[in-house]
Steps between C-alpha positions, in 0.01 A plus 500: 500500500695468820821685428706338775418145375575609155842640588589176689437301178752724323770528766627253752358559852843604619479812284188645672657609829731728306209688329482766762521880440848566350708773656580795275740798501406834649177639351574704189447875539158642441392636162574853588868411544514351153360816342646785713400757235152354432411196304355456149138610441407127503591477868390845608408512872191674621536797735393420860456872586159646471235406238581355165500754207155524338459277188336668200389385154545781253440530131853410404661381822429280804657623825566230760694549823661823375608354167342570159448236231384571140160359402452272192252256363569255779427736786205355696568590863197678660470781768345249736801286485747783529323604821634183659858547394710614791244388765734207595264330737766240578709776658217660705568408865234264639315458169408131463730464198782666699442255783530200259815641344656562839414146621670350194804726559516400856498131417780535244702721728477260795538179303781581254811653656840544334841425657536858620167486686321722241176397335560285182229675294488873430156658449400740229148653516529846350582460134295702247221304330588672165707255297595436144335233292843347466526459878149381542517242220824453319719480812280211618523320164139561413495473120351757257138417437451331838144556630617665806632798296159584366389864526171375634670345799744775604528874571723663247636852516620450152643219287825478690386595857231356735395448856661175608281194478713315747789581741720263301554787261780605739651155546779522237604845613529399863706187418717712268569735789666215682229388729448118533235481778217754506129567559317746286157648562282740308179602330431337155242588234282278278177545321274223630141397567298666776396309810576472872844343449630688189618864487711671234764600765636242742821420681756235462792384694768273348827347609815400317800297622811410295760236575858469389645151459666519840188623675280234365729197548725591791299300744427206278716198536766502223352831389823603340445251228163644407416788264217746434540464118559242232577522136303329242202447720143511392185665632258262666193553720734478806778740397647753253757394238794669681426375849602174666219302647657487850541872502128561394368258756693668787376846379143368471525343847625824651227706325213267607635474855529885526145552385353220706650664805371840397137395454504289812628807687207708352221245518601261773710178521210263427449650159453244218702584187538358156713591196375523141724505198438806276666717240656847517725642238768612750530177707549129428396276666207713635250430773196643671434448866139432610388483864190338639295781644141473628467171318624614153842511329610860452796609288722739700815537298712406191866414491779317332862464396597814322572475129880506451468737208350756732786461744754516217357834382531635850872407526438205737595225256701308762195469725166313518196621686136489591228759503143518636214758492180531704207741523476694822122564462437127461679429828347785688148410389543151636694580818280793609167376348471811277209430250549762233827613334366857470521538878888519486455842333244622762591801717205421729627515855286206596701285270844642575485499865452123516863448386673741746653236716802508731644174362494421126452130591182573701200310351243719340155397372349788302160612626298591189354843461124512452410320183325758288251368247604448141333642194528346163448627145547309168650633178460336161668587171587373157878448464679682211517333161838347423755372754781730437553872468709671242791498742480116513368494850176336610206744481337382817612285792332433828795669683426816304148509629608422857756778482237749373270403788781541749595846358143626544357305787820462703461321829121533485514192274517180704476250211446476120393174354408383145152359524415448133699458178274475192574464126218586272423194270435704193733802516779338693524808724601436860338652802612494858326585833690591813366533850662783713456468873547837677570518869666776707733367776397774749135608429182406325468592130187624348364366163496857374876561549579147367287571190709814424820299512349218294385747224856634479627149456243438224599819313871438538466139378357623176738787446819343619453116419299533187215287622139551414273531803194298563399713801 
């Protein structure tokens, strides 16, 4: 859908010249000024001095970034994952993720300036990834029982504390602090499949902008007669029940124009873009942006008009806003032609030196390291009888197996795929077969060392997941 044509149908053409960046008051003070004595644990900032404190999983406690959390029946974070906490690839100078983050910052800093000459958007890229489940889910209006809350999809320290699954977990706290235009970057953690484009730790960057009635309508002809809100309205596919249609369309227009300019800045002015309607619990209406890249449509970000209930809970009940979120790895893999997401964690100098450039805007085309040969081994097993455990959770999920493989094989594992799913016609028992592809990023593996790892996976699958091996 062509956004500009859509807006013209809603508004008279005379309105469009006024839809330019609105001036705003002096940029609000940074977070450290709002919490001079330190902020709540939910917005704890990471130390930038020296290495992060070692993370440890004990018998009764999990220690992460110098803080201790009691274990319970929901604790499922693994040592392999905790090794990544505090690495902060997005803050390592000249790392490809840092380059992408800095390019996005540079675009927003140069394109959106306040009345005082200061950047309109503040940037926050050092908040702790340890959050409460209330922050990660409830603050974003994700209801109890929603699939995204499943233990099999997240890394829990305990029932009430977790490693954030998205940077949006901090959104309400930042708005509550008084910020109304900010960018937020950080590492996020999700249990997922294993292949060249999925990794349990990745990095997001998101943006939020809020508008008061005056800011949104001050440059619109007869804007004083318009309002952000209405009483007695109803929710439709185009708007929320409390918002006026004209306010939503102006915010939507500003959001899509902002993001179109961003991706054009990153990918080039001739980029072909399309918008797809979608659903997120914390925005409505919601959209995904897709770009035409190498002949295919590729999703690059999600966005939408923020749910007013979220803003009300953050003390911004008199404002309306938009939010977007994008994955830094996805952008870096495309822009720099990086073929495997595991490479972002490489400390191989042959990889890192390719991104030490004088200018962050300098084009880079990654030159692959030698492609070492893959080795593959299959593993077959009968699934446990019964679908649920005594605790009411599923006995076996594919993500449980992927996580077990990651915890043992680490980055030696390039891909895991389900190659056979069989149900015995007489007994009703179900069997699955997975193919595990092993490939070291920096040297050739031997079948002997791969077999040792594979045997550990076989043994752990039986003892930890309750499956019966067919090895």
